[in-house]
C-alpha positions as a Markdown table, in Angstrom:
| # | Residue | x | y | z |
|---|---|---|---|---|
| 1 | Unk | 0.0 | 0.0 | 0.0 |
| 2 | Unk | 1.5 | 3.3 | -1.1 |
| 3 | Unk | 0.5 | 5.6 | 1.8 |
| 4 | Unk | 2.2 | 8.8 | 0.5 |
| 5 | Unk | 0.9 | 8.4 | -3.0 |
| 6 | Unk | -2.6 | 7.4 | -1.9 |
| 7 | Unk | -2.8 | 10.4 | 0.4 |
| 8 | Unk | -1.6 | 12.8 | -2.3 |
| 9 | Unk | -4.0 | 11.4 | -4.9 |
| 10 | Unk | -7.0 | 11.6 | -2.6 |
| 11 | Unk | -6.2 | 15.2 | -1.6 |
| 12 | Unk | -5.7 | 16.3 | -5.2 |
| 13 | Unk | -8.9 | 14.7 | -6.4 |
| 14 | Unk | -10.9 | 16.2 | -3.5 |
| 15 | Unk | -9.5 | 19.7 | -4.2 |
| 16 | Unk | -10.4 | 19.4 | -7.8 |
| 17 | Unk | -14.1 | 19.1 | -7.0 |
| 18 | Unk | -16.5 | 21.9 | -6.2 |
| 19 | Unk | -19.7 | 21.5 | -4.1 |
| 20 | Unk | -21.7 | 22.3 | -7.2 |
| 21 | Unk | -20.1 | 19.3 | -9.0 |
| 22 | Unk | -21.6 | 16.9 | -6.6 |
| 23 | Unk | -25.0 | 18.6 | -5.9 |
| 24 | Unk | -24.0 | 20.2 | -2.6 |
| 25 | Unk | -24.6 | 23.8 | -1.6 |
| 26 | Unk | -21.5 | 26.0 | -1.5 |
| 27 | Unk | -22.4 | 27.8 | 1.7 |
| 28 | Unk | -20.5 | 30.8 | 3.2 |
| 29 | Unk | -16.9 | 31.2 | 4.3 |
| 30 | Unk | -15.5 | 28.4 | 2.2 |
| 31 | Unk | -11.7 | 28.6 | 2.5 |
| 32 | Unk | -10.9 | 25.0 | 1.5 |
| 33 | Unk | -10.0 | 24.6 | -2.2 |
| 34 | Unk | -12.6 | 22.1 | -3.5 |
| 35 | Unk | -14.6 | 19.9 | -1.2 |
| 36 | Unk | -14.0 | 19.6 | 2.5 |
| 37 | Unk | -13.0 | 16.2 | 3.9 |
| 38 | Unk | -16.3 | 15.9 | 5.7 |
| 39 | Unk | -18.2 | 16.4 | 2.5 |
| 40 | Unk | -16.4 | 13.6 | 0.8 |
| 41 | Unk | -17.1 | 11.4 | 3.9 |
| 42 | Unk | -20.8 | 12.2 | 3.5 |
| 43 | Unk | -20.8 | 11.3 | -0.2 |
| 44 | Unk | -19.0 | 8.1 | 0.6 |
| 45 | Unk | -21.3 | 7.2 | 3.5 |
| 46 | Unk | -18.4 | 6.9 | 6.0 |
| 47 | Unk | -17.2 | 8.7 | 9.0 |
| 48 | Unk | -15.2 | 11.9 | 8.6 |
| 49 | Unk | -12.6 | 10.6 | 11.0 |
| 50 | Unk | -12.0 | 7.5 | 8.8 |
| 51 | Unk | -11.7 | 9.4 | 5.6 |
| 52 | Unk | -9.4 | 12.0 | 7.2 |
| 53 | Unk | -7.1 | 9.4 | 8.6 |
| 54 | Unk | -7.0 | 7.7 | 5.2 |
| 55 | Unk | -6.2 | 10.9 | 3.3 |
| 56 | Unk | -3.7 | 11.8 | 5.9 |
| 57 | Unk | -1.8 | 8.5 | 5.4 |
| 58 | Unk | -2.6 | 7.2 | 8.8 |
| 59 | Unk | -5.5 | 4.8 | 8.3 |
| 60 | Unk | -5.5 | 1.0 | 7.8 |
| 61 | Unk | -5.8 | -0.5 | 4.4 |
| 62 | Unk | -9.3 | 0.3 | 3.1 |
| 63 | Unk | -11.6 | -2.5 | 1.9 |
| 64 | Unk | -12.7 | -2.7 | -1.7 |
| 65 | Unk | -16.1 | -1.6 | -0.6 |
| 66 | Unk | -14.6 | 1.6 | 1.0 |
| 67 | Unk | -12.5 | 2.3 | -2.1 |
| 68 | Unk | -15.5 | 1.9 | -4.4 |
| 69 | Unk | -17.5 | 4.4 | -2.3 |
| 70 | Unk | -14.6 | 6.9 | -2.3 |
| 71 | Unk | -14.2 | 6.5 | -6.0 |
| 72 | Unk | -17.8 | 7.4 | -6.5 |
| 73 | Unk | -17.7 | 10.3 | -4.0 |
| 74 | Unk | -14.7 | 11.8 | -5.8 |
| 75 | Unk | -16.2 | 11.2 | -9.2 |
| 76 | Unk | -13.2 | 9.2 | -10.4 |
| 77 | Unk | -13.0 | 7.9 | -14.0 |
| 78 | Unk | -12.7 | 4.1 | -14.5 |
| 79 | Unk | -8.9 | 4.6 | -15.0 |
| 80 | Unk | -8.6 | 6.7 | -11.9 |
| 81 | Unk | -10.6 | 4.2 | -9.9 |
| 82 | Unk | -8.3 | 1.3 | -11.0 |
| 83 | Unk | -5.3 | 3.4 | -10.0 |
| 84 | Unk | -6.8 | 4.0 | -6.6 |
| 85 | Unk | -7.2 | 0.3 | -6.1 |
| 86 | Unk | -3.6 | -0.3 | -7.0 |
| 87 | Unk | -2.4 | 2.4 | -4.6 |
| 88 | Unk | -4.4 | 0.9 | -1.8 |
| 89 | Unk | -2.7 | -2.5 | -2.4 |
| 90 | Unk | -5.7 | -4.4 | -4.0 |
| 91 | Unk | -4.5 | -4.5 | -7.6 |
| 92 | Unk | -6.7 | -3.7 | -10.6 |
| 93 | Unk | -10.3 | -4.7 | -10.0 |
| 94 | Unk | -11.6 | -7.7 | -11.9 |
| 95 | Unk | -14.2 | -7.2 | -14.7 |
| 96 | Unk | -17.2 | -7.9 | -12.5 |
| 97 | Unk | -16.1 | -5.2 | -10.1 |
| 98 | Unk | -15.2 | -2.7 | -12.8 |
| 99 | Unk | -18.7 | -3.1 | -14.3 |
| 100 | Unk | -20.2 | -1.7 | -11.1 |
| 101 | Unk | -18.3 | 1.5 | -11.4 |
| 102 | Unk | -20.4 | 4.6 | -12.2 |
| 103 | Unk | -19.2 | 7.0 | -14.8 |
| 104 | Unk | -18.7 | 10.5 | -13.4 |
| 105 | Unk | -21.0 | 12.0 | -16.1 |
| 106 | Unk | -23.8 | 9.7 | -15.0 |
| 107 | Unk | -23.3 | 10.7 | -11.4 |
| 108 | Unk | -23.4 | 14.4 | -12.4 |
| 109 | Unk | -26.8 | 13.8 | -14.0 |
| 110 | Unk | -28.1 | 12.0 | -10.9 |
| 111 | Unk | -26.8 | 14.8 | -8.7 |
| 112 | Unk | -29.3 | 17.1 | -10.5 |
| 113 | Unk | -32.1 | 14.6 | -10.0 |
| 114 | Unk | -32.1 | 14.4 | -6.2 |
| 115 | Unk | -35.9 | 15.0 | -5.9 |
| 116 | Unk | -36.6 | 12.7 | -8.9 |
| 117 | Unk | -36.7 | 8.9 | -8.6 |
| 118 | Unk | -33.8 | 7.6 | -10.7 |
| 119 | Unk | -31.5 | 4.6 | -10.5 |
| 120 | Unk | -28.6 | 3.3 | -12.5 |
| 121 | Unk | -28.6 | -0.4 | -13.5 |
| 122 | Unk | -25.7 | -2.4 | -14.9 |
| 123 | Unk | -26.0 | -5.1 | -17.5 |
| 124 | Unk | -26.9 | -7.7 | -14.8 |
| 125 | Unk | -29.8 | -5.7 | -13.4 |
| 126 | Unk | -27.8 | -4.5 | -10.4 |
| 127 | Unk | -28.6 | -1.1 | -9.0 |
| 128 | Unk | -25.2 | 0.7 | -8.7 |
| 129 | Unk | -26.6 | 4.1 | -7.8 |
| 130 | Unk | -29.9 | 5.6 | -6.7 |
| 131 | Unk | -31.2 | 9.1 | -6.0 |
| 132 | Unk | -32.6 | 9.7 | -2.5 |
| 133 | Unk | -36.1 | 10.0 | -4.1 |
| 134 | Unk | -35.7 | 6.6 | -5.6 |
| 135 | Unk | -34.7 | 5.2 | -2.3 |
| 136 | Unk | -37.8 | 6.7 | -0.8 |
| 137 | Unk | -39.9 | 5.1 | -3.6 |
| 138 | Unk | -38.3 | 1.6 | -3.9 |
| 139 | Unk | -36.0 | 1.2 | -0.8 |
| 140 | Unk | -32.3 | 0.8 | -0.7 |
| 141 | Unk | -31.2 | -1.5 | -3.5 |
| 142 | Unk | -27.4 | -1.1 | -3.6 |
| 143 | Unk | -26.5 | -3.1 | -0.5 |
| 144 | Unk | -27.4 | -6.6 | -1.5 |
| 145 | Unk | -24.7 | -9.2 | -1.8 |
| 146 | Unk | -24.0 | -12.0 | -4.4 |
| 147 | Unk | -26.7 | -12.8 | -7.0 |
| 148 | Unk | -29.3 | -10.9 | -4.8 |
| 149 | Unk | -27.7 | -7.7 | -6.2 |
| 150 | Unk | -29.5 | -8.5 | -9.4 |
| 151 | Unk | -33.1 | -7.5 | -9.8 |
| 152 | Unk | -33.5 | -10.4 | -12.2 |
| 153 | Unk | -32.6 | -12.8 | -9.4 |
| 154 | Unk | -34.5 | -11.1 | -6.5 |
| 155 | Unk | -37.7 | -10.8 | -8.5 |
| 156 | Unk | -38.0 | -14.6 | -8.9 |
| 157 | Unk | -36.6 | -15.6 | -5.5 |
| 158 | Unk | -37.9 | -13.0 | -3.0 |
| 159 | Unk | -41.6 | -12.1 | -3.0 |
| 160 | Unk | -40.8 | -8.8 | -1.1 |
| 161 | Unk | -39.2 | -7.5 | -4.3 |
| 162 | Unk | -42.6 | -7.3 | -6.0 |
| 163 | Unk | -44.5 | -5.3 | -3.3 |
| 164 | Unk | -44.1 | -2.0 | -5.1 |
| 165 | Unk | -45.7 | -3.2 | -8.3 |
| 166 | Unk | -49.4 | -3.2 | -8.9 |
| 167 | Unk | -50.9 | -6.6 | -9.7 |
| 168 | Unk | -51.4 | -5.7 | -13.4 |
| 169 | Unk | -47.7 | -4.8 | -13.7 |
| 170 | Unk | -46.3 | -8.1 | -12.3 |
| 171 | Unk | -46.6 | -10.4 | -15.4 |
| 172 | Unk | -45.2 | -7.9 | -17.8 |
| 173 | Unk | -42.3 | -7.0 | -15.6 |
| 174 | Unk | -41.5 | -10.7 | -15.1 |
| 175 | Unk | -41.4 | -11.2 | -18.9 |
| 176 | Unk | -39.3 | -8.0 | -19.3 |
| 177 | Unk | -36.7 | -9.2 | -16.8 |
| 178 | Unk | -36.4 | -12.6 | -18.4 |
| 179 | Unk | -36.0 | -11.0 | -21.8 |
| 180 | Unk | -33.3 | -8.6 | -20.7 |
| 181 | Unk | -31.4 | -11.4 | -18.9 |
| 182 | Unk | -31.7 | -13.6 | -22.0 |
| 183 | Unk | -30.2 | -10.9 | -24.1 |
| 184 | Unk | -27.3 | -10.3 | -21.7 |
| 185 | Unk | -26.6 | -14.1 | -21.3 |
| 186 | Unk | -26.6 | -14.6 | -25.0 |
| 187 | Unk | -24.2 | -11.7 | -25.6 |
| 188 | Unk | -21.8 | -12.6 | -22.8 |
| 189 | Unk | -21.8 | -16.4 | -23.5 |
| 190 | Unk | -22.4 | -19.6 | -21.6 |
| 191 | Unk | -19.6 | -19.1 | -19.1 |
| 192 | Unk | -20.6 | -15.6 | -18.2 |
| 193 | Unk | -21.9 | -14.2 | -14.9 |
| 194 | Unk | -25.3 | -13.6 | -16.6 |
| 195 | Unk | -25.4 | -17.3 | -17.6 |
| 196 | Unk | -24.8 | -18.3 | -14.0 |
| 197 | Unk | -27.8 | -16.2 | -12.9 |
| 198 | Unk | -29.9 | -18.0 | -15.5 |
| 199 | Unk | -28.7 | -21.4 | -14.2 |
| 200 | Unk | -29.4 | -20.5 | -10.6 |
| 201 | Unk | -32.9 | -19.2 | -11.5 |
| 202 | Unk | -33.7 | -22.3 | -13.5 |
| 203 | Unk | -33.1 | -24.3 | -10.3 |
| 204 | Unk | -34.9 | -21.9 | -8.0 |
| 205 | Unk | -38.0 | -20.7 | -9.8 |
| 206 | Unk | -40.5 | -22.7 | -11.9 |
| 207 | Unk | -42.1 | -19.3 | -12.9 |
| 208 | Unk | -38.7 | -18.2 | -14.4 |
| 209 | Unk | -38.4 | -21.5 | -16.3 |
| 210 | Unk | -41.9 | -21.2 | -17.7 |
| 211 | Unk | -41.2 | -17.7 | -19.0 |
| 212 | Unk | -37.7 | -18.6 | -20.2 |
| 213 | Unk | -39.1 | -21.4 | -22.3 |
| 214 | Unk | -41.4 | -18.9 | -24.2 |
| 215 | Unk | -38.2 | -17.4 | -25.7 |
| 216 | Unk | -39.7 | -14.0 | -25.9 |
| 217 | Unk | -37.8 | -10.8 | -26.9 |
| 218 | Unk | -39.8 | -7.8 | -25.8 |
| 219 | Unk | -39.2 | -4.0 | -25.6 |
| 220 | Unk | -36.8 | -2.9 | -22.9 |
| 221 | Unk | -39.4 | -0.9 | -20.9 |
| 222 | Unk | -43.0 | 0.3 | -21.2 |
| 223 | Unk | -43.3 | 4.1 | -21.0 |
| 224 | Unk | -45.7 | 3.9 | -18.0 |
| 225 | Unk | -45.4 | 2.1 | -14.8 |
| 226 | Unk | -48.1 | 1.5 | -12.1 |
| 227 | Unk | -46.9 | 1.3 | -8.5 |
| 228 | Unk | -48.5 | 1.0 | -5.1 |
| 229 | Unk | -46.4 | 2.5 | -2.4 |
| 230 | Unk | -47.1 | 1.8 | 1.3 |
| 231 | Unk | -46.9 | 5.4 | 2.3 |
| 232 | Unk | -48.6 | 7.3 | -0.5 |
| 233 | Unk | -50.7 | 4.8 | -2.4 |
| 234 | Unk | -50.9 | 4.3 | -6.1 |
| 235 | Unk | -48.7 | 6.1 | -8.6 |
| 236 | Unk | -48.7 | 6.3 | -12.4 |
| 237 | Unk | -45.2 | 7.2 | -13.5 |
| 238 | Unk | -43.5 | 7.7 | -16.8 |
| 239 | Unk | -40.3 | 5.7 | -17.3 |
| 240 | Unk | -37.5 | 7.4 | -19.3 |
| 241 | Unk | -34.2 | 5.7 | -20.2 |
| 242 | Unk | -30.7 | 7.0 | -20.8 |
| 243 | Unk | -28.3 | 4.4 | -22.1 |
| 244 | Unk | -24.6 | 4.7 | -21.4 |
| 245 | Unk | -23.3 | 2.4 | -24.1 |
| 246 | Unk | -19.6 | 2.8 | -23.1 |
| 247 | Unk | -20.2 | 1.7 | -19.5 |
| 248 | Unk | -23.1 | -0.6 | -20.5 |
| 249 | Unk | -25.3 | 0.9 | -17.9 |
| 250 | Unk | -28.9 | 2.2 | -18.0 |
| 251 | Unk | -30.2 | 5.2 | -16.2 |
| 252 | Unk | -33.9 | 4.8 | -15.4 |
| 253 | Unk | -35.8 | 8.0 | -14.5 |
| 254 | Unk | -39.4 | 8.1 | -13.2 |
| 255 | Unk | -41.5 | 11.2 | -13.6 |
| 256 | Unk | -45.2 | 12.1 | -13.2 |
| 257 | Unk | -47.5 | 14.3 | -15.3 |
| 258 | Unk | -47.3 | 17.8 | -13.9 |
| 259 | Unk | -50.2 | 18.7 | -11.7 |
| 260 | Unk | -51.4 | 15.1 | -11.4 |
| 261 | Unk | -52.1 | 13.3 | -8.2 |
| 262 | Unk | -49.0 | 11.1 | -8.8 |
| 263 | Unk | -46.8 | 14.3 | -9.1 |
| 264 | Unk | -48.0 | 15.4 | -5.7 |
| 265 | Unk | -47.3 | 12.0 | -4.3 |
| 266 | Unk | -43.8 | 12.1 | -5.7 |
| 267 | Unk | -43.2 | 15.5 | -4.1 |
| 268 | Unk | -44.4 | 14.0 | -0.8 |
| 269 | Unk | -42.0 | 11.0 | -1.2 |
| 270 | Unk | -39.2 | 13.4 | -1.8 |
| 271 | Unk | -39.9 | 15.3 | 1.4 |
| 272 | Unk | -40.2 | 12.0 | 3.3 |
| 273 | Unk | -36.8 | 10.9 | 1.9 |
| 274 | Unk | -35.2 | 14.2 | 2.9 |
| 275 | Unk | -36.5 | 13.8 | 6.4 |
| 276 | Unk | -35.2 | 10.3 | 6.7 |
| 277 | Unk | -31.7 | 11.4 | 5.5 |
| 278 | Unk | -31.7 | 14.3 | 8.0 |
| 279 | Unk | -32.6 | 11.9 | 10.8 |
| 280 | Unk | -29.6 | 9.7 | 10.1 |
| 281 | Unk | -31.0 | 7.0 | 7.8 |
| 282 | Unk | -28.3 | 5.8 | 5.4 |
| 283 | Unk | -29.2 | 6.3 | 1.7 |
| 284 | Unk | -26.1 | 4.8 | 0.3 |
| 285 | Unk | -26.1 | 5.2 | -3.5 |
| 286 | Unk | -22.9 | 3.4 | -4.2 |
| 287 | Unk | -21.2 | 0.1 | -3.4 |
| 288 | Unk | -18.7 | -1.9 | -5.4 |
């Protein structure tokens, strides 16, 4: 672990960022060039003391999870992220880990959508980033482990994953997830991670097997989604997609018709989410 180089790299990258770059208010009497250490700690969902010791070259070797959170907080490119891992003594991340990195440009878009439900999915259906409003809508989705990180897997193995969807949405969403997973597994090949998810679901879910055997290829997403939220009731939302072809990730943004009942419910959810954050609830948007 290169303590001096790691310390210098973290400091330089922190000083290169302004509060506006990460969706934070500038405030008054800002003397620190770039972000403050405590602001980076908030963005990375870790204690200020831990981050300060790490940047000061005094902390223990950080885990890959911590490094991933710091990389997102500092808006590092994929190359900078790999360099950070090497400095910290972990070597270059494997492909499956690199695929969970969020491009800084996508994070900048999400920083400007804090009061709008939006999430970023990778090619395996894993949520790699969420806005606070999306956490308020759908719950925290970035903290699962193993195959449960994938919505494709959770949907067919955990009934709790379907609670948000109205009954008339369930069948179409099931078919959509199977179609998307089939496309990824076909593209990546029989020895890929996507293929291993397929194999696991074929053993775990008769419903998945039945839909898989239809061999359907359907559009990626319908424009409208119908949800039933435990706190605000039914919502009719528009689903907009932004595809990051280079990173092979998909930004999904949910909006409501202006002036509608659903728009008012989204506003209420945004307020509830902000209250939860201010009370200390952890809305982590990033993990490796």
